[in-house]
BAPA-912389 format. One record per residue (C-alpha): residue in three letters; x, y, z. Coordinates in pm, whole numbers, plus 32768, in hexadecimal, padded with zeros to 4 digits. Example, Ala and Ser with C-alpha at 12.3 -4.5 7.8 and 13.67 -1.06 7.14 Angstrom:
2
ALA84CE7E3E830C SER85577F9682CA 
END
This chain:
238
MET9503E413AEC7 ILE94F2E2AEAE47 TYR937BE240ADFF ASP934FE135AEE0 ILE9214E042AEA4 THR91D2E027B01B MET918DE1B8B041 SER9033E206B07A LYS8F5EE286AFB7 THR8F4AE3F6B07B GLN90C9E3CFB023 PHE909EE3B4AECE SER8FAEE4E1AEAE GLN90C6E599AF64 LEU91C3E551AE69 ASP9109E5A3AD66 THR90CAE706AE0F LEU91EBE724AE63 ASN926DE6F5ACF7 ARG9196E7BCAC5C ILE91EDE8FAAD6B THR936CE8ADACF7 ASN9300E8E0AB7C HIS91FBEA19ABEC LEU9359EACDAC84 ILE9444EA6BAB5F MET9356EB00AA8E SER932FEC1FAB46 SER947BEC8AABEC ASN9507ED60AAC4 SER93DFEE52AAFB ILE93EEEE87AC46 GLN9479EFE9ACB1 ASP943FEFB4AE15 ILE95A8EF22AEC1 GLY94F0EF36B036 LEU94D9EDCAB11C TYR9391EDBCB12E TYR92E4EE06AFED GLY941DEE23AF1B LYS9543ED78AE74 LEU95F3ED26AFE3 GLY9513EC3EAFFE ILE94D3EB8BAEE0 ILE966AEB5BAF01 ALA960EEA9DB03C PHE9560E9BCAFB9 PHE95FFE971AE95 TYR971BE8DFAF71 HIS9651E836B041 TYR95B5E79AAEE8 SER9704E732AE74 ARG9753E69CAF94 PHE95F6E5F1AFC3 VAL95F6E562AE56 GLN978EE570AE68 LYS978AE5F0AD0E THR98B5E717AD14 ILE97FAE7DAABFB TYR96FAE85AACCB GLU983AE8DEADB7 LYS98C5E96BAC4C PHE978BEA3DAC50 ALA9767EA84ADAB ASP98E1EB27AD81 GLU9891EBDEAC2A LEU9783EC65ACE7 LEU988CECEAAE29 ASP9959ED75AD31 GLU9840EE38AC9B VAL97B5EED2ADE6 CYS9942EF26AE5D GLU993EEFFAAD18 THR97C5F0ABAD64 VAL9818F108AEB2 HIS9818F280AEDD GLU9836F39AAFEE GLN96BDF3ECAFF9 LEU9641F29AB081 PRO959FF295B1D2 CYS962AF20EB316 ASP9538F113B358 LEU951CEF8AB33C ALA9404EF29B23F ASN94C0F010B129 GLY95F5F0CDB1A3 TYR9739F0ABB206 CYS96FBEFE1B353 GLY9660EEE6B272 ILE977FEEB0B199 GLY986BEE91B2AD TRP9789ED69B332 THR9782ECE5B230 VAL9904ECD8B1A8 GLU9947EC4FB333 TYR9830EB82B309 LEU9892EAAFB1C6 PHE99E8EAECB25A LYS996DEA13B396 GLN98CBE914B291 LYS9A00E902B1EC PHE9954E93FB09D ILE9A47EA47B07E LYS9BBBEA86B0E2 GLY9C96EBCCB11B ASN9CF3ECC3B244 THR9B85ED34B2BF TYR9C48EE41B383 GLU9CE0EEDDB263 ILE9BB3EEA9B150 LEU9AB9EF5BB262 ARG9B86F06AB2FF ASN9ADAF16CB21B ILE99B5F0F6B287 ASP99FCF122B3E6 GLU9A46F276B3A8 LYS9916F2CAB2D6 VAL9862F237B418 MET9917F31EB513 GLU9874F469B44A ARG975DF41EB4BC ASP96E3F4DDB5B5 THR9660F3CCB679 ARG95B1F4D9B7AA ARG94D6F53AB6C2 ILE944DF3DFB662 THR92EEF3ADB6AE ASP9299F27EB608 LYS92E7F164B6C5 SER92A7F036B5FD LEU9387EF28B580 ALA9350EF60B410 SER9362F0E5B3F2 GLY939EF179B531 ILE9491F176B64A GLU9488EFE2B6A0 GLY94ECEF9AB54F ILE9647F07CB598 PHE9684EFDAB6D2 LEU9663EE76B612 TYR975DEEB5B53A VAL986EEF77B657 LEU984FEE20B70C VAL989BED52B5FE ARG99A6EE0AB585 LEU9A4FEE13B6FC THR99D3ECBFB750 THR9AB9EC4DB608 HIS9BDFED26B64C PRO9C06ED49B79F LEU9D71EDAAB788 ASP9D35EEA9B6A4 ILE9CE7F027B6A5 LEU9BCDF03DB5D2 PHE9B0FF142B666 ASP9BADF279B70F LYS9B3CF278B8BB ASN9A82F3CBB8C5 TYR99A0F316B7BD LEU9983F1CAB86F ASN9947F295B9D8 GLU9842F379B92A LEU97BDF245B8A0 TYR9792F1CABA10 ASP9703F2EBBA8C ILE95CEF306B985 ALA958AF15DB9DC LYS955FF1CBBB3A ILE949EF2A7BB0F ILE93C5F1E2BA12 GLN93C3F0DDBAED LYS9338F182BC4A GLU923BF250BB67 ASP91BEF178BA64 GLU90E4F03EBAD4 GLU910DEF83B994 GLU921BEE43B982 HIS9342EEC6B897 VAL944FED91B885 PHE9558EE27B7FE LEU955BEF70B89A ASN956BEE8EB9F9 ASN963DEDA7B960 TYR973CEEE3B924 ILE970AEF40BA76 LYS9761EE05BB02 TRP98B3EDEDBA06 PHE9917EF68BA80 GLU98F6EF06BBEE GLY99E6EDC8BBA6 LYS98B4ECCFBBDD ILE9856EBA3BAD0 ILE975FEBF7B9C5 GLU9674EADDB99A SER95D7EB2EB829 ASP962FEA73B701 ILE96B2EBCEB632 PHE96F7EB03B50F SER9577EA61B517 LEU94E5EACAB399 ARG937AE9F3B45D SER93AAEAE4B58F CYS943AEC3AB52D LEU93A0EC52B3E0 ASN923DEBABB416 LEU922DEAD6B31D SER90FCEA94B22E ASP8FFAE9B0B2C8 THR8FB2E8C0B1B0 LEU8E01E8EBB1F1 LEU8E3AEA2BB15D TYR8E67E9B9AFC5 LYS8D18E8B0AFFC GLY8C88E8F7AEA6 ASN8D8AE9E1ADEA ILE8F09EA0EAE5C TRP8F58EAE0AD1E ASN8E81EC01ADD9 CYS8F64EBD7AF20 GLY90A0ECCFAE71 ILE91D9EC3DAE65 GLY92D2EC98AF86 LEU9315EBCAB0E3 LYS91E3ECB4B1A5 ASP9099EC15B157 GLY9142EBE8AFF2 CYS917CEAABAF21 ALA92F9EAA3AF86 GLY9241EA78B0E4 ILE9180E952B083 GLY9296E889B010 MET9350E8D5B104 LYS9269E834B20D LEU91FDE724B100 MET9386E6A7B126 MET935BE6CDB27C GLU925FE5EDB299 ILE9287E4EBB1A2 
END
């Protein structure tokens, strides 16, 4: 983004904070072992792709490309299935980056192994219903895949039927609202889904800028309650 003399003091302050966050993430990225979406490299990758477009400098896009290559090289068989730290987060991020035109390729083929790893998890035994670490995150990932590739067979029919049965049981027994579970039921029944499944703000609960009053460096580095999340929110506000 180009500095403008008509910008307010608040906007100048936000840009200064964003620049400091960018430098901090560059310096920290090599030492980050966590590849996850919420707290690790995937969230930082999303930040740098958006920041590259924000300041119109391809150097940050290239940096994000390098980090994404590193993540792809470190994916292993023992990752959890969840959205925050595991396979669903990896798959969701790839589809998100493709949707935002940050990366190119055939995500149907790229994520086939991720789909298989997700299907290996017995969803009937999952008691955690949360988005970050539980079955709600699986519903989000499956929805993203099914709505992106509606004519392709990504998941076998038995798996999709089991997900529907589980969703109906949870919907009946649990008073808490499960946005993506409910939208999966609508998809399965041929109805229009209502949520934005590609929105970082709605899907990942981006950090509130109020969290960093005092010292942003105490917030961690990821999208969830961390510097990358604060930076993303600042780009939305400036």
